[in-house]
Phi, psi and omega in degrees: 000313181297318180297318180295319177297317179298320178295319178296318179297316179298320179297319178296316179297322179293333180282341179292140180296303176239123181285162176304324179294318178295317178298320178297320178296317177296321179299313179296318179299312180295320179296317178295315179300319181299317180295321178295314181294320179298318179297316177299317180298314180296319179298316179297317179301315180294317180298318178295316183297323186259006181293135177289123183258341183258164172097161178080171178278184185297327179291317177299316180296320178296316178298317179298316179296318178296318179297315180297319178299316179296319179294324178292322176296316178299317179300315180296321178294319177297320179297316177297318179297319176300318178297319179293321178295315179300319179296320178295319178297318178297323178293324175298315183294326182265000175088007181258002181296136177093359179248137182298131180285343179269321187244348184066014175273167178295135177287322180112133183300317182298318179294316179296322179296320180283326185217082189297348179260012181301139177243350182233148173291166179301316181298315180293322179295316178297320178298315179298317180295322177296318179297316180295316179298318180295318180295322181289329181276347180279000000 
C-alpha cells in the first residue's frame, strides 16, 4: 500500500511542469544574479556621482562626457534588469513563474534555463517581435 502511494505521489510530481526543487534552484540562481547586478549597479552609481567633470581641454571633457553617458546607460540597464529579476522572484513566490504572461502556457524549462527572467514563451515572444517590427515598418 505504501509503495503504491509513493508511486502515485512520484507520478504526480513528474507531471508537474516545474518541481519544487527546480523552482528553488531558479530562486537561488535569481537571488545570486540579483546580488551581482545590484553590486554592479551601486558601483556605477558611485562612479557617476564621483566622476570629475571639470578640467582638461575640450577633447578630455568630451571623452569624460561620453564615458559618463555610457555609464548612465549601463546603470539604467542594470536597474531595469534588477526590476526584471525581482519580478521573476515574485512570480516564483506567487506560483506563476514559468508560465507565459500572454498565453498562460508553459514557457519551457530550456528557455527558463537560458533566460531565467523570461515572461513569454518563444511563440509569444516571436509574435510580439513581429507586431513591433510590423508597426515600425508601417
